[in-house]
C-alpha positions as CSV (number, residue, x, y, z in Angstrom):
1,M,85.7,54.0,75.0
2,T,82.1,52.8,75.1
3,S,79.5,54.4,72.8
4,P,76.8,56.4,74.6
5,E,73.5,54.7,75.3
6,P,70.8,55.6,72.7
7,T,68.2,57.9,74.0
8,A,64.5,56.9,74.3
9,A,63.6,58.9,71.2
10,A,66.3,57.1,69.2
11,R,65.2,53.7,70.3
12,T,61.6,54.4,69.3
13,P,60.9,53.3,65.7
14,R,59.9,56.0,63.3
15,R,56.2,56.0,62.4
16,L,54.7,56.8,59.0
17,R,53.5,60.4,59.0
18,L,50.0,60.6,57.6
19,P,49.1,63.6,55.4
20,S,47.7,66.6,57.3
21,G,44.0,67.6,56.9
22,R,45.0,70.6,54.7
23,T,47.0,68.3,52.4
24,V,44.0,66.0,51.9
25,V,41.7,68.9,51.2
26,D,44.2,70.3,48.6
27,V,44.4,67.0,46.8
28,L,40.6,66.6,46.7
29,L,40.2,70.2,45.4
30,A,42.8,69.5,42.7
31,L,41.1,66.3,41.7
32,A,37.7,68.1,41.5
33,A,39.3,70.8,39.3
34,H,40.7,68.2,36.9
35,A,37.3,66.6,36.6
36,A,35.6,70.1,36.1
37,V,38.0,71.0,33.3
38,G,37.6,67.6,31.5
39,L,33.8,67.6,31.9
40,A,33.4,71.2,30.7
41,W,35.4,70.5,27.5
42,L,33.6,67.1,27.1
43,V,30.2,68.8,27.0
44,T,31.4,71.6,24.8
45,T,32.9,69.2,22.3
46,L,29.8,67.1,22.2
47,A,27.8,70.2,21.2
48,V,30.3,71.0,18.5
49,M,30.2,67.4,17.2
50,G,26.4,67.7,17.1
51,S,26.7,70.7,14.7
52,L,29.4,69.0,12.7
53,G,27.2,66.0,12.3
54,V,24.5,68.1,10.6
55,V,27.1,69.5,8.2
56,R,28.4,66.0,7.6
57,R,24.9,64.8,6.6
58,I,24.5,67.7,4.3
59,A,27.6,66.5,2.4
60,M,26.3,62.9,2.3
61,N,22.6,63.3,1.7
62,S,20.6,65.3,-0.8
63,E,17.9,66.1,1.8
64,Y,18.5,66.8,5.4
65,A,17.2,68.5,8.5
66,W,18.9,70.3,11.4
67,D,18.8,67.4,13.8
68,T,21.8,66.8,16.1
69,G,20.3,63.4,17.2
70,R,21.4,62.4,20.7
71,L,24.1,65.1,20.8
72,P,23.6,68.6,22.5
73,Q,22.2,71.5,20.5
74,P,24.4,74.4,19.3
75,W,23.3,76.7,22.1
76,V,25.2,74.5,24.5
77,I,28.5,75.6,23.0
78,P,28.7,79.1,24.6
79,L,27.5,77.7,27.9
80,G,30.2,75.1,27.7
81,L,32.9,77.7,26.9
82,V,31.8,79.7,30.0
83,A,32.0,76.6,32.1
84,A,35.4,75.8,30.7
85,L,36.7,79.3,31.6
86,A,35.4,79.0,35.1
87,A,36.9,75.5,35.4
88,H,40.3,76.7,34.2
89,R,40.3,79.4,36.9
90,F,39.3,76.9,39.5
91,F,42.0,74.6,38.3
92,A,44.7,77.3,38.5
93,W,43.6,78.2,42.1
94,T,43.6,74.7,43.3
95,M,47.0,73.8,41.8
96,R,48.6,76.9,43.2
97,R,47.1,76.0,46.6
98,A,48.4,72.4,46.4
99,G,51.8,73.6,45.2
100,H,52.1,76.4,47.8
101,G,52.0,79.2,45.3
102,R,53.4,77.3,42.2
103,A,51.3,75.1,40.0
104,A,53.0,71.9,38.9
105,W,51.1,71.9,35.6
106,G,48.4,73.7,33.7
107,P,44.9,72.6,32.5
108,S,45.7,72.4,28.8
109,V,46.4,68.7,28.6
110,V,43.5,67.8,30.8
111,A,41.3,69.9,28.5
112,W,42.5,68.0,25.5
113,C,41.7,64.7,27.2
114,G,38.1,66.0,27.6
115,V,38.0,67.1,24.0
116,L,39.2,63.6,22.9
117,L,36.5,61.9,24.9
118,G,33.9,64.3,23.4
119,V,35.1,63.6,19.8
120,L,35.1,59.8,20.3
121,L,31.6,59.8,21.8
122,G,30.3,62.4,19.3
123,A,31.6,60.5,16.3
124,Y,30.1,57.3,17.7
125,L,26.7,59.0,18.0
126,W,26.7,60.7,14.6
127,I,23.7,59.8,12.4
128,P,24.8,57.6,9.5
129,P,24.1,58.4,5.9
130,V,21.0,57.1,4.1
131,E,23.1,55.0,1.8
132,V,26.9,54.8,1.6
133,G,28.2,56.2,-1.6
134,L,25.0,57.9,-2.8
135,K,23.3,61.2,-2.0
136,V,19.8,59.9,-1.5
137,G,16.9,62.1,-0.7
138,P,14.5,60.2,1.6
139,A,11.4,61.9,0.1
140,A,12.3,62.4,-3.6
141,G,14.3,59.3,-4.0
142,V,16.9,61.0,-6.1
143,A,20.4,59.4,-5.9
144,T,23.7,60.9,-7.1
145,P,27.2,59.4,-6.4
146,W,29.3,61.0,-3.7
147,G,32.2,63.3,-4.7
148,P,35.4,63.8,-2.8
149,I,33.6,65.9,-0.2
150,G,31.0,63.2,0.5
151,W,33.6,60.5,1.0
152,L,35.7,62.9,3.2
153,A,32.6,63.6,5.3
154,Y,32.0,59.9,5.6
155,A,35.6,59.2,6.6
156,S,35.7,62.0,9.1
157,R,34.1,59.6,11.6
158,L,37.6,58.0,11.8
159,I,39.8,60.8,10.7
160,L,38.7,63.3,13.3
161,P,39.2,61.0,16.4
162,A,42.5,59.9,15.0
163,V,43.8,63.4,14.6
164,V,42.6,64.6,18.0
165,G,43.9,61.4,19.6
166,F,47.3,61.9,18.1
167,V,47.5,65.5,19.4
168,T,46.4,64.4,22.8
169,A,48.9,61.6,23.0
170,A,51.7,63.9,21.9
171,L,50.8,66.5,24.6
172,L,50.6,63.7,27.2
173,L,54.1,62.6,26.3
174,L,55.8,65.9,25.5
175,S,54.0,68.9,27.1
176,K,55.2,70.5,30.3
177,H,51.6,70.6,31.5
178,S,51.2,66.8,31.3
179,P,50.2,65.2,34.6
180,L,51.7,62.0,33.3
181,L,55.2,63.6,32.8
182,A,55.0,65.3,36.2
183,A,54.2,62.0,37.9
184,W,57.1,60.4,36.0
185,E,59.5,63.1,37.1
186,W,58.5,62.6,40.7
187,L,58.8,58.8,40.5
188,R,62.0,58.5,38.5
189,P,64.5,59.6,41.2
190,R,62.7,57.4,43.8
191,L,63.1,54.3,41.5
192,R,66.8,55.0,41.0
193,A,67.5,55.5,44.7
194,P,69.5,52.6,46.3
195,R,67.7,50.6,48.8
196,R,69.0,50.8,52.4
197,P,70.1,47.4,53.8
198,R,68.2,46.2,56.7
199,L,70.2,46.4,59.9
200,L,70.4,43.1,61.9
201,R,69.4,43.4,65.5
202,R,72.2,42.7,67.9
203,R,71.6,39.7,70.1
204,P,72.2,40.4,73.8
205,A,75.5,39.0,75.1
206,A,75.3,35.9,77.2
207,A,75.8,36.5,80.9
């Protein structure tokens, strides 16, 4: 008994389906929401680091002024928090839209990435002490050795980024809101799937 001839639809090779216009818009909105969350927390953290930089110089110098240097002023902090709240709501809406009602992850890990960038940049832009190890007043010229607080303030330029970096890395590797873990969960079954063997084309029989 001969097998039936394949239909025209079966003989036609399958074409790769391109994402629909709605899918592309959803992806672009989700990417914009990720950038908005990270940027809002970056700006807020930079303003916090500017204020912490002033406190740091108080512990290291005998004379100081409220000068945040190249970092934002303290009044930027409440504006940044409002922007972060709006960005989080925008994030939740875009992720539910992309996931058809269910968000794949939340904004917390993305926010921590923005905080980490703000801490790294803020610590880099902190104004250094007048002299390491001595509380020197630029005008009076009085010098006293640093105590534990002075040395801790000086080392905070490395300690604070290290602590925030550790927390961010732990969240990226362990949190259920980590985009990195979500991408791995999506990719892992596809890497383990067996490859289909290529079917050899049958040569037409000789007449």
